[in-house]
C-alpha positions, 0 to 999 in steps of 0.5 A: 514394801514393794518400794525396797526392790524397785530400782530408781534408775537401771542396775548397771547405773549404779555400779557406774557411780559406785565404780568412778566415785571409788577411783575419785576418792580413791584419788584424793587419798592418795594424794591427801598423804599418808597421815591421813591415813596411818595415823588418825585424830578427831578431825582425820576422823570427822573426815571420813564421815563427813566425806561417806556423806558428799558421795552419797548422793553421788553414789545412790542419786535419787534412789532410796530401794534396799535392791540399789543399795546392795548393788552399791556396796557389792560394786564397792567392796567388789572394786576393793577386791579388784584393787587389791588383787591388781596391786598385788600382783604389779609392783609398779600399781601397788607403788602408786597406790600404797606409795613408798616409806619415806625416811624421817631421820636416819643416824640420829639426824632428822629431815625436817622437811621431809615431815613438813612435807608429809604433815607429821608433827614433831610431837608425832615423831617425839611419841614414836621415838619415846615407844621406841625407848628411844631418849633424843633423836641422836638414839634412832639409826631409822625413822621412816614413815610406813605406807600406813601412816604409822613412824617405826624407829630403829634404835641403836644399840648401844 
């Protein structure tokens, strides 16, 4: 029972490990693009689960105590709150962390290179187009890949 509270390393090492892993995973997630976050396919979910498993040892080391896990959880939640707080107050940081929306279609013209660059399959654009009630690309005034990974469409007035 005492093993639950006995730390395998100093408390501040948990904080340092959690901070390092949080920062690296945030950078890698940001570099992987919007689609991987907003439009989760089965393989995207697999990556998320495996990512958690991959960084587990980086976070916890040899420690298996309850207290160590709680310190890690508190650190990760605190860092998440801190990033949210900072991005709400700094436009440049917000744009870097969240990214910027990207135009995929304007006035019926599809920017195929943008779709490829953002890893958006044409079928994903077609799904969003049907949801918006558009019969074809010609019905789209503006289609944007939002920072959430969602495709938003403004249709032309008929």
